[in-house]
C-alpha positions as CSV (number, residue, x, y, z in Angstrom):
1,M,0.0,0.0,0.0
2,Y,1.3,3.5,-1.0
3,T,2.1,5.8,1.9
4,Y,1.3,9.5,1.2
5,S,3.8,12.2,2.2
6,F,1.4,13.6,4.9
7,E,1.3,10.2,6.6
8,K,5.0,10.6,7.4
9,L,4.6,14.0,9.0
10,E,4.9,14.0,12.8
11,V,2.4,16.8,13.1
12,W,-0.2,14.9,11.1
13,I,0.2,11.8,13.2
14,E,-0.1,13.9,16.4
15,S,-3.1,15.8,15.1
16,K,-4.9,12.5,14.0
17,E,-4.3,11.0,17.5
18,F,-5.5,14.3,19.0
19,S,-8.7,14.1,17.0
20,K,-9.3,10.5,18.2
21,A,-8.7,11.7,21.8
22,I,-11.3,14.5,21.3
23,Y,-13.8,11.9,20.0
24,L,-13.3,9.7,23.1
25,T,-13.4,12.7,25.5
26,T,-16.6,14.2,24.0
27,E,-18.4,10.9,24.4
28,K,-18.6,11.8,28.1
29,F,-20.1,15.2,27.5
30,P,-23.8,15.8,28.2
31,D,-26.2,14.6,25.5
32,S,-27.5,18.2,25.3
33,E,-24.2,19.1,23.7
34,K,-24.6,16.7,20.9
35,F,-25.1,19.5,18.4
36,G,-23.1,22.1,20.3
37,L,-19.6,21.6,21.7
38,I,-19.4,17.9,20.8
39,S,-20.0,18.6,17.1
40,Q,-17.8,21.7,17.1
41,L,-14.9,20.1,18.8
42,R,-15.0,17.0,16.6
43,R,-15.2,18.9,13.4
44,A,-12.5,21.4,14.3
45,S,-10.1,18.7,15.5
46,V,-10.6,16.7,12.3
47,S,-10.1,19.9,10.3
48,I,-6.5,20.1,11.8
49,C,-5.3,16.8,10.3
50,S,-7.5,17.2,7.2
51,N,-5.9,20.5,6.3
52,I,-2.4,19.1,6.8
53,A,-3.3,16.2,4.4
54,E,-4.9,18.5,1.9
55,G,-2.1,20.9,1.9
56,S,0.4,18.2,1.3
57,A,-1.2,17.6,-2.1
58,R,-0.7,21.1,-3.3
59,K,2.0,21.9,-5.7
60,S,3.3,25.3,-4.5
61,Y,4.8,25.9,-1.1
62,K,2.6,29.0,-0.9
63,D,-0.5,26.8,-1.2
64,K,0.9,24.3,1.3
65,A,1.5,27.2,3.8
66,H,-2.1,28.3,3.3
67,F,-3.5,25.0,4.4
68,T,-1.0,24.8,7.3
69,T,-2.3,28.2,8.4
70,M,-5.9,26.9,8.2
71,A,-4.9,23.9,10.3
72,F,-3.4,26.3,12.9
73,G,-6.7,28.3,12.9
74,S,-8.6,25.1,13.5
75,S,-6.2,24.4,16.4
76,V,-7.0,27.8,18.0
77,E,-10.7,27.1,17.5
78,V,-10.3,23.8,19.4
79,L,-8.5,25.6,22.2
80,N,-11.3,28.0,22.5
81,Q,-13.8,25.2,22.7
82,L,-11.7,23.3,25.2
83,I,-11.6,26.3,27.5
84,L,-15.3,26.6,27.3
85,S,-15.8,22.9,28.0
86,Y,-13.5,23.1,31.0
87,E,-15.3,26.2,32.4
88,L,-18.7,24.5,31.9
89,N,-17.3,21.5,33.8
90,F,-17.7,19.1,30.8
91,L,-13.9,18.4,31.2
92,N,-12.1,17.7,34.4
93,E,-8.8,19.5,35.0
94,E,-6.6,16.5,34.1
95,S,-8.3,16.0,30.7
96,Y,-8.2,19.7,30.0
97,F,-4.5,20.0,30.7
98,F,-3.7,16.8,28.8
99,L,-5.5,17.9,25.7
100,R,-4.1,21.4,25.9
101,Q,-0.6,20.0,26.1
102,Q,-1.2,17.9,23.0
103,L,-2.6,20.9,21.2
104,E,0.4,23.0,22.2
105,S,2.7,20.4,20.6
106,I,0.7,20.4,17.5
107,T,0.6,24.2,17.1
108,N,4.4,24.4,17.7
109,K,4.9,21.9,14.9
110,L,2.4,23.7,12.6
111,N,4.3,27.0,13.2
112,G,7.6,25.3,12.2
113,L,6.1,23.6,9.2
114,R,4.5,26.9,8.0
115,N,7.7,28.8,8.5
116,Y,9.5,26.2,6.4
117,Q,6.9,26.4,3.7
118,I,6.9,30.2,3.6
119,E,10.7,30.2,3.4
120,K,10.6,27.7,0.5
121,S,8.0,29.7,-1.3
122,V,10.3,32.8,-1.2
123,D,13.3,30.7,-2.3
124,V,11.3,29.4,-5.3
125,S,10.2,32.9,-6.4
126,K,13.8,34.2,-6.5
């Protein structure tokens, strides 16, 4: 079976695992949040790894950087939703800090990837 380039990226692997953790965590949320925070958290977390994957298929580094930026935006969206979930007592302190640590690792890697892609896009245009 062919392995695509995004499947080798540590940030994609981490973000995919993070998305799975979000799915498992939100199973414990109140049923009343099924169409609220549960849906929002799941969609935004899947958006992180999906944008990394989609960006990897783009030809130019500028396009790749655009999708990495979108993945970063989804990460910040998830952070906002985690904060709300914690403050509404849907998440305990341990789960909140664990997920937040994972997200911090992902955003740091996304920043590094985006900086590399931007640098490469400038080099190509020279």
